[in-house]
LOBADO-333232 format. One record per residue (C-alpha): x, y, z negated. Coordinates in steps of 0.25 Angstrom, whole numbers, padded with zeros to 4 digits, always signed. Layout:
XYZ/...
# end
This chain:
+0411+0566-0370/+0419+0554-0366/+0410+0542-0362/+0414+0528-0365/+0410+0521-0353/+0406+0506-0350/+0412+0499-0338/+0401+0491-0331/+0400+0485-0317/+0413+0492-0313/+0408+0506-0317/+0412+0514-0329/+0399+0519-0335/+0393+0527-0346/+0378+0527-0346/+0372+0539-0338/+0386+0542-0332/+0385+0530-0323/+0376+0521-0315/+0372+0515-0329/+0362+0522-0338/+0366+0526-0352/+0360+0523-0365/+0364+0526-0380/+0377+0534-0382/+0387+0533-0394/+0398+0543-0398/+0411+0536-0401/+0419+0542-0412/+0434+0542-0416/+0435+0534-0428/+0447+0543-0434/+0441+0557-0432/+0427+0556-0427/+0430+0562-0414/+0421+0558-0402/+0427+0548-0393/+0416+0547-0383/+0402+0542-0380/+0397+0528-0376/+0384+0528-0368/+0378+0514-0368/+0373+0509-0355/+0358+0506-0354/+0359+0498-0341/+0369+0491-0331/+0372+0479-0340/+0366+0469-0329/+0376+0475-0319/+0388+0474-0329/+0385+0459-0331/+0383+0456-0316/+0396+0464-0312/+0404+0456-0322/+0398+0442-0319/+0398+0443-0304/+0410+0453-0300/+0419+0451-0312/+0416+0437-0315/+0418+0433-0300/+0431+0440-0299/+0437+0434-0312/+0433+0420-0307/+0441+0421-0295/+0453+0422-0304/+0460+0411-0311/+0462+0410-0326/+0476+0414-0324/+0473+0426-0315/+0463+0431-0325/+0473+0429-0336/+0484+0437-0328/+0474+0448-0326/+0472+0449-0341/+0487+0450-0343/+0488+0461-0333/+0477+0468-0340/+0484+0467-0353/+0496+0473-0348/+0488+0485-0341/+0481+0487-0355/+0493+0487-0363/+0499+0498-0354/+0487+0507-0358/+0487+0503-0373/+0490+0517-0377/+0477+0523-0372/+0469+0512-0380/+0477+0516-0392/+0473+0530-0392/+0458+0526-0391/+0460+0515-0402/+0464+0525-0412/+0450+0531-0411/+0444+0518-0416/+0452+0521-0429/+0463+0510-0426/+0477+0512-0430/+0488+0509-0420/+0490+0495-0426/+0475+0493-0425/+0475+0497-0411/+0486+0488-0407/+0478+0476-0411/+0466+0481-0403/+0473+0486-0391/+0486+0478-0389/+0481+0466-0397/+0469+0466-0387/+0478+0467-0375/+0487+0456-0381/+0475+0447-0380/+0474+0449-0365/+0489+0445-0364/+0486+0433-0373/+0474+0428-0365/+0481+0429-0352/+0493+0421-0357/+0483+0410-0363/+0475+0409-0351/+0488+0407-0342/+0495+0398-0351/+0483+0389-0355/+0473+0389-0343/+0473+0384-0329/+0475+0394-0318/+0461+0393-0311/+0448+0400-0312/+0443+0390-0322/+0449+0382-0334/+0451+0368-0335/+0450+0363-0349/+0455+0350-0355/+0459+0337-0350/+0452+0329-0339/+0442+0320-0346/+0441+0306-0340/+0426+0302-0339/+0427+0288-0332/+0434+0275-0333/+0442+0276-0320/+0444+0291-0320/+0436+0295-0308/+0427+0304-0317/+0433+0315-0326/+0429+0328-0333/+0436+0341-0335/+0432+0354-0342/+0432+0367-0334/+0430+0381-0339/+0425+0391-0329/+0421+0406-0330/+0407+0409-0334/+0399+0417-0324/+0396+0428-0334/+0402+0439-0342/+0407+0440-0356/+0401+0451-0364/+0411+0455-0376/+0404+0463-0387/+0416+0468-0395/+0418+0475-0409/+0423+0489-0411/+0435+0486-0419/+0444+0480-0408/+0439+0487-0395/+0451+0482-0387/+0455+0469-0393/+0441+0465-0395/+0439+0467-0380/+0452+0461-0374/+0452+0448-0382/+0438+0445-0376/+0440+0449-0362/+0453+0442-0360/+0448+0428-0361/+0435+0431-0354/+0442+0437-0342/+0452+0425-0341/+0439+0416-0342/+0434+0423-0329/+0423+0430-0337/+0421+0445-0335/+0418+0453-0348/+0409+0464-0353/+0415+0472-0365/+0406+0478-0375/+0414+0485-0385/+0409+0491-0398/+0404+0505-0395/+0412+0511-0406/+0426+0508-0400/+0422+0506-0386/+0430+0517-0380/+0443+0509-0383/+0437+0497-0376/+0433+0505-0364/+0447+0511-0363/+0452+0497-0362/+0442+0492-0352/+0444+0505-0343/+0459+0501-0343/+0455+0486-0339/+0446+0491-0328/+0456+0501-0323/+0467+0490-0322/+0459+0483-0311/+0466+0470-0316/+0452+0463-0319/+0441+0461-0309/+0430+0471-0308/+0420+0469-0320/+0429+0459-0327/+0428+0469-0339/+0416+0478-0341/+0413+0487-0353/+0400+0491-0361/+0402+0503-0370/+0390+0505-0378/+0377+0496-0379/+0376+0483-0371/+0362+0485-0366/+0355+0473-0361/+0368+0465-0358/+0365+0454-0368/+0352+0452-0361/+0358+0450-0347/+0369+0440-0351/+0368+0426-0346/+0373+0412-0349/+0386+0415-0342/+0390+0427-0350/+0397+0427-0364/+0396+0436-0375/+0407+0439-0386/+0405+0448-0398/+0414+0454-0408/+0408+0462-0420/+0399+0460-0432/+0392+0447-0435/+0379+0454-0435/+0380+0460-0421/+0386+0447-0416/+0374+0439-0421/+0364+0449-0415/+0371+0448-0401/+0372+0433-0402/+0357+0431-0405/+0353+0439-0392/+0342+0432-0385/+0349+0431-0372/+0362+0426-0378/+0355+0415-0385/+0345+0412-0373/+0357+0412-0363/+0367+0405-0372/+0377+0415-0369/+0390+0412-0376/+0392+0422-0388/+0405+0423-0396/+0405+0432-0408/+0417+0436-0416/+0411+0443-0428/+0417+0451-0440/+0420+0441-0452/+0424+0442-0466/+0438+0436-0464/+0446+0432-0476/+0460+0432-0480/+0464+0422-0491/+0476+0422-0500/+0479+0408-0504/+0482+0405-0519/+0497+0401-0516/+0500+0415-0513/+0506+0424-0524/+0509+0439-0524/+0524+0436-0522/+0521+0428-0509/+0523+0433-0495/+0509+0428-0492/+0503+0438-0502/+0509+0450-0496/+0505+0445-0482/+0491+0443-0487/+0490+0458-0493/+0496+0463-0480/+0486+0456-0471/+0474+0460-0479/+0478+0474-0479/+0481+0474-0464/+0467+0467-0461/+0460+0478-0469/+0466+0490-0462/+0469+0485-0448/+0458+0491-0439/+0453+0497-0452/+0447+0483-0455/+0439+0483-0443/+0443+0469-0439/+0434+0457-0437/+0446+0449-0443/+0449+0458-0455/+0450+0452-0469/+0438+0455-0476/+0439+0445-0488/+0452+0443-0495/+0452+0430-0503/+0463+0429-0514/+0466+0421-0526/+0459+0427-0538/+0472+0427-0546/+0478+0437-0535/+0466+0446-0534/+0472+0457-0542/+0486+0458-0535/+0479+0456-0521/+0470+0468-0524/+0481+0477-0529/+0489+0474-0517/+0478+0476-0507/+0473+0488-0514/+0487+0495-0514/+0490+0492-0499/+0476+0496-0495/+0476+0509-0502/+0489+0513-0495/+0484+0511-0481/+0485+0524-0473/+0471+0527-0466/+0469+0537-0455/+0471+0541-0441/+0476+0529-0433/+0484+0539-0425/+0493+0541-0437/+0504+0531-0437/+0504+0530-0452/+0489+0526-0453/+0487+0511-0456/+0472+0511-0455/+0463+0519-0446/+0448+0521-0446/+0436+0512-0444/+0430+0513-0430/+0419+0522-0434/+0411+0528-0445/+0400+0518-0443/+0410+0507-0446/+0415+0514-0458/+0401+0515-0464/+0398+0500-0461/+0411+0496-0468/+0408+0505-0480/+0394+0499-0481/+0400+0485-0481/+0410+0489-0492/+0398+0494-0501/+0391+0481-0499/+0404+0473-0503/+0405+0482-0515/+0393+0476-0521/+0401+0463-0524/+0415+0468-0523/+0424+0478-0530/+0433+0488-0523/+0448+0488-0524/+0451+0498-0513/+0440+0508-0509/+0442+0513-0495/+0428+0519-0495/+0427+0528-0507/+0442+0531-0509/+0446+0533-0495/+0453+0546-0499/+0463+0538-0508/+0469+0531-0496/+0480+0537-0487/+0474+0543-0474/+0480+0550-0462/+0472+0558-0452/+0459+0555-0458/+0450+0568-0456/+0439+0571-0467/+0426+0564-0464/+0432+0559-0450/+0434+0545-0445/+0430+0532-0449/+0440+0529-0460/+0439+0519-0471/+0450+0515-0481/+0452+0500-0484/+0443+0494-0495/+0446+0482-0503/+0435+0475-0511/+0436+0463-0521/+0425+0453-0523/+0427+0445-0536/+0417+0434-0534/+0418+0432-0519/+0412+0418-0520/+0399+0423-0525/+0399+0436-0517/+0393+0436-0503/+0396+0450-0499/+0411+0449-0496/+0408+0437-0487/+0397+0444-0479/+0399+0459-0479/+0410+0464-0470/+0416+0478-0471/+0422+0479-0457/+0433+0489-0461/+0445+0490-0470/+0438+0481-0481/+0441+0468-0488/+0437+0460-0500/+0446+0453-0510/+0440+0440-0515/+0447+0431-0526/+0447+0415-0526/+0451+0405-0537/+0452+0392-0529/+0456+0390-0514/+0442+0384-0511/+0436+0397-0516/+0445+0405-0506/+0440+0395-0495/+0425+0398-0500/+0427+0413-0499/+0433+0412-0485/+0421+0404-0480/+0411+0414-0487/+0414+0423-0475/+0406+0413-0467/+0415+0414-0455/+0427+0422-0452/+0436+0426-0440/+0449+0424-0448/+0454+0421-0462/+0468+0422-0467/+0476+0414-0477/+0488+0419-0484/+0496+0407-0490/+0509+0399-0489/+0503+0386-0495/+0499+0377-0484/+0490+0369-0493/+0482+0382-0496/+0482+0386-0482/+0477+0373-0477/+0466+0373-0487/+0462+0387-0484/+0462+0385-0469/+0454+0372-0469/+0445+0378-0480/+0441+0391-0472/+0444+0387-0457/+0429+0384-0454/+0425+0398-0457/+0436+0405-0449/+0440+0407-0435/+0455+0410-0438/+0464+0408-0450/+0477+0415-0452/+0487+0409-0462/+0498+0419-0466/+0510+0417-0474/+0525+0419-0474/+0527+0409-0463/+0519+0417-0452/+0517+0431-0457/+0528+0437-0449/+0520+0433-0436/+0506+0432-0441/+0496+0441-0433/+0488+0442-0446/+0474+0439-0451/+0466+0448-0441/+0473+0446-0428/+0465+0436-0418/+0474+0431-0408/+0471+0427-0393/+0475+0413-0395/+0467+0410-0407/+0452+0410-0409/+0446+0423-0414/+0432+0420-0420/+0426+0413-0432/+0414+0406-0437/+0401+0411-0444/+0401+0425-0447/+0413+0427-0438/+0404+0424-0426/+0407+0409-0423/+0415+0413-0410/+0429+0413-0405/+0436+0424-0398/+0451+0423-0393/+0456+0409-0395/+0465+0408-0383/+0459+0399-0371/+0447+0397-0380/+0443+0411-0377/+0444+0410-0362/+0436+0397-0362/+0425+0404-0370/+0421+0412-0358/+0421+0400-0348/+0412+0389-0346/+0417+0375-0349/+0412+0364-0339/+0415+0349-0339/+0418+0345-0325/+0416+0330-0321/+0421+0323-0309/+0432+0315-0302/+0446+0319-0304/+0447+0324-0290/+0435+0333-0292/+0440+0338-0305/+0454+0341-0299/+0447+0349-0288/+0439+0357-0298/+0450+0360-0308/+0462+0361-0299/+0469+0352-0309/+0474+0338-0307/+0465+0327-0313/+0471+0313-0315/+0463+0304-0306/+0462+0314-0295/+0468+0311-0281/+0483+0316-0281/+0489+0323-0269/+0503+0317-0264/+0512+0322-0253/+0526+0321-0249/+0531+0333-0256/+0536+0332-0270/+0527+0341-0278/+0539+0347-0285/+0543+0353-0271/+0530+0361-0270/+0528+0375-0274/+0517+0379-0283/+0508+0383-0272/+0510+0370-0265/+0506+0361-0276/+0492+0357-0278/+0484+0351-0289/+0484+0336-0287/+0498+0335-0280/+0504+0323-0285/+0517+0315-0285/+0518+0300-0287/+0533+0297-0291/+0542+0286-0289/+0544+0276-0301/+0554+0274-0312/+0556+0261-0320/+0560+0264-0335/+0572+0257-0340/+0579+0255-0353/+0590+0264-0349/+0580+0275-0347/+0575+0274-0361/+0589+0273-0367/+0594+0285-0359/+0582+0293-0362/+0584+0290-0377/+0598+0294-0377/+0596+0306-0369/+0584+0311-0378/+0588+0305-0391/+0575+0298-0393/+0578+0284-0398/+0564+0281-0403/+0563+0266-0406/+0552+0263-0395/+0563+0266-0385/+0575+0259-0390/+0572+0249-0401/+0566+0236-0394/+0562+0229-0407/+0555+0241-0413/+0548+0245-0400/+0543+0230-0398/+0536+0232-0412/+0531+0246-0409/+0519+0252-0402/+0526+0250-0388/+0530+0236-0390/+0542+0239-0382/+0553+0249-0379/+0547+0261-0371/+0553+0273-0364/+0552+0287-0371/+0540+0295-0367/+0549+0307-0363/+0557+0298-0354/+0545+0294-0347/+0541+0308-0344/+0556+0312-0341/+0556+0300-0331/+0543+0305-0325/+0549+0318-0322/+0560+0311-0315/+0550+0305-0306/+0542+0317-0302/+0552+0328-0302/+0558+0333-0289/+0573+0335-0292/+0575+0345-0280/+0573+0360-0282/+0559+0365-0279/+0548+0373-0283/+0546+0367-0297/+0554+0375-0306/+0553+0369-0320/+0545+0360-0329/+0535+0368-0337/+0531+0358-0347/+0523+0345-0350/+0509+0345-0355/+0500+0334-0361/+0511+0323-0361/+0505+0309-0365/+0513+0296-0365/+0502+0285-0361/+0510+0272-0360/+0524+0268-0364/+0534+0266-0354/+0543+0254-0356/+0556+0249-0350/+0553+0244-0336/+0541+0252-0334/+0540+0261-0321/+0535+0275-0322/+0529+0284-0311/+0523+0298-0311/+0511+0304-0304/+0514+0320-0304/+0502+0328-0300/+0499+0343-0300/+0489+0346-0311/+0487+0361-0310/+0495+0373-0306/+0496+0387-0313/+0502+0399-0306/+0511+0407-0315/+0512+0422-0314/+0527+0426-0311/+0533+0435-0322/+0543+0446-0317/+0555+0438-0324/+0552+0425-0317/+0559+0421-0304/+0549+0411-0298/+0534+0412-0295/+0528+0399-0302/+0517+0391-0306/+0515+0380-0316/+0511+0366-0310/+0505+0356-0320/+0508+0342-0316/+0500+0329-0320/+0510+0318-0323/+0507+0304-0324/+0518+0294-0328/+0514+0280-0324/+0520+0266-0326/+0521+0254-0317/+0506+0250-0321/+0502+0264-0317/+0498+0267-0331/+0500+0281-0336/+0512+0282-0346/+0513+0297-0347/+0504+0309-0344/+0508+0324-0344/+0507+0337-0337/+0520+0343-0332/+0521+0358-0329/+0531+0364-0319/+0534+0378-0315/+0533+0378-0300/+0537+0389-0290/+0527+0396-0282/+0529+0401-0268/+0518+0412-0269/+0523+0424-0276/+0509+0430-0279/
# end
């Protein structure tokens, strides 16, 4: 029999077949035809070695890389996995997933790696740590300042994942953790761990990541929780009941181990009262509800469980949903005509049926996928084989006074219709779920949309507003995106996954550093105003990327602003604002006199610090954080201090001609009283000598 092995301390192991002893075993079954896939033998020891291997060997290796180097390896890994996706698809079908379901799990998961790699390289500094926020001035004369740093924790991140997305659920967590410099231990749900294991094996075989950066536990986790310490992190995705049990573990509480939970929730979809059956939004609403019920056979933590509609539209909505659900083709996901596959296992199907029966105590059945399965179209469904279940649509006529639809989740192709009379009732119904990952609103009335958003936002981690304006490009109700938070309050777990840079920072320790500007510049490798600048005879624009150092500075010659400057700039730009041209109006204004255009000031500043001859500086890359501090009047004299603030090496693309890096310059524009009149960062693309 095929043994589904764990990967611990650099060794593939399966209980008694390795240096680690085995414990309980579990047979894994194909969700479509009940064929045996393999066997998982839980390990009974070795978890201490696993933790030590990750913390010491992998953790040390990751910390030697910069954030950008880690992100670059994540991108390389994404390409490597994408080239091997067909192998993963073949295994994914055994979970009952259709091609569309598998695409979300496999290519959606790999896409998350690409996304996080890009986010890190665009938004974070190229060091082994992250500098966060602006320098805080803590003293009157500026000799004592503060700055926040984020550094990699010395532990591991343990990811306990659900069975419904064995690839995406893993990759969306390991990407930010590895970029943060923290190695991971993946604990997939045993039911579908064979697919997770195939991806981890590809990760290990690639050799892209340091040894031990990703380890895998198939089966039980033994005493792992007891051996975690204050530097470790736990993330959990799954049922609220299991999450609460883990979060209450004695060692997690005693050691204050960060625990993030993303739990299944009773997500809602609201049809606003402005929508009629003739509107585009009505059709979009019907399609979205049906899609969310049948995608992954309803086994999604973001699936729509409560359908909240105006009471006047209950009949037409019921008819539309029933007609479309009854036409869904169910069956073998290898058949291209199949729209919905099987649940992940018979145990899961039994659990869904049990939840449906409880809901039926207060709900009527509009579409019966349990007792009338034979009435649905099916392809490749063998008698008494597999974990198939047809869509079931329920209706609760008194949802404001019925708790069951707001508390019981049938984690499958099941949803419940709920009527409302007033918009405030819809808001109350949405909140009765006691915290959701996502809610959606279908409306083209901004007044209703705004009222609903602010009415229910406190109970949701994400809200989708869908209508004719964005439907063509909308990713839909159930699609979390790497750049946005995935999580929710209350029943949804109270945590946040994804969320762009937020997710990377979650795995790091934030520390406030206090000291002199020189000290902070030495620590952060970024220029801090007030630190000693370095001057030499060579203009900095004549230096290659490698020759520039943080703190290298240029003090320019001076320029006196004249009336001719202002007039010429106004004619050239077309900006004839009164404060620049009308002597009388300017005298009565905030400025009390005519002043130069702010954009003239920074243009003149560029003229002061730019070296006109050809050199390593290729182009201006942009301006950040521009602030005009003091006005510049006719007769004022300006001067510029230009200082290298930070540097970021760019990876050369095949189509690019030059090897380059981005240099961020701190720019101070001063007047004759040495008062700052303008502050900003300018980014330049600078050629590199080195070709590595």
